[in-house]
C-alpha positions in Angstrom: 143.6 116.1 57.9 143.5 118.6 60.7 140.7 121.0 61.6 141.3 124.7 62.4 142.3 123.8 66.0 144.9 121.3 64.8 143.0 118.3 65.9 142.5 115.3 63.6 139.3 115.4 61.7 136.8 112.6 62.0 137.9 110.9 58.8 141.5 110.9 60.0 140.5 109.4 63.4 138.6 106.6 61.6 141.6 106.0 59.3 143.9 105.7 62.4 141.5 103.3 64.0 141.1 101.2 60.8 144.9 100.8 60.4 146.4 100.5 63.9 149.5 98.9 62.4 150.4 102.2 60.9 150.7 103.8 64.3 154.0 103.2 66.1 155.1 100.7 63.5 157.8 98.3 64.7 160.6 97.5 62.4 162.1 94.1 63.4 164.5 92.0 61.4 163.6 88.4 60.7 166.2 87.3 63.3 164.7 89.6 65.9 161.2 88.4 65.1 162.2 84.8 65.5 164.1 85.5 68.7 161.1 87.3 70.2 158.7 84.6 69.0 160.9 81.8 70.5 161.1 83.5 73.9 157.3 84.2 74.0 156.4 80.7 73.0 158.8 79.2 75.6 157.3 81.4 78.4 153.8 80.4 77.3 154.7 76.7 77.3 156.4 76.8 80.7 153.5 78.8 82.3 150.9 76.5 80.7 152.7 73.4 82.0 152.9 74.9 85.5 149.2 75.8 85.5 148.3 72.3 84.3 150.5 70.7 87.0 149.0 73.0 89.7 145.4 72.0 88.5 146.4 68.3 88.6 147.6 68.6 92.1 144.6 70.6 93.3 142.0 68.5 91.5 143.5 65.0 91.9 
């Protein structure tokens, strides 16, 4: 709902905050989701391994 000035009313603002998934919804296929997840997990693993190695060298 909008007020007279065209701004969202308080109830609409609360509704948008309560359901952030409704704002800018991404529509990915299963294949795209798995590809994205695989890349992100690989990057996370490599970075974590590098940080662990760096800490080992610095603290050993």
